[in-house]
C-alpha positions, 0 to 999 in steps of 0.5 A: 142484641145488635147495636142497630136502629130498627127504623133507620138501620144506623149502626156502629161505625169505625174510625181512628182515635188520633192523639196529639202526637198523631198516633192512631188507634182504632175505635168504634162510634156507637149510635145513640140508641134508646129503648122507646115505646111507640104507639100505632094509631091505625093499629091501636097498639104499642110497640117497644123498639130500639131506635136512635135518638135521630130516628125518634126525632124524625118520627115525632117530626113526621107525626107519629109511627104510622106516618114515618113508616108510610114514607120510609123505604124498606132499606133501613127497616128491620124485619119486625118493623117491616111486618108492622108497616105491612099491617098498617098498610093492610089496615088502612086499605081495609078502612079505605083511608088509602088507595092502593097504587094502580 
C-alpha cells in the first residue's frame, strides 16, 4: 500500500538528518495517514479512505466529503476518489441540485 493521501496526493518526502557535528544522512518524512470512513450525503454511502490528517481537517472545514470533492481539482485525487466525485456530480445533476457549466 502506497503512503499517499487519496484526497490531496500528499506523499513521502526525502531530506537529511543533520547531527550536531553536521553529518548528513538521508531520511524520509512520512505523511500522517489515517484510515477513516467518510459519508457522502448525496450518495447515501460511506467510503473507507486513507487520507492525511491535514486532508481530514480540510474535509471537516469544507462541510463534508461532497463539498470537498466539488471544490477539489483532479490533480491530487486518486482514481477511486475521481470515480466517487463523478458519481456525486451525476447524482446532483439528476436531482437538479447543480446546473452544469454551459
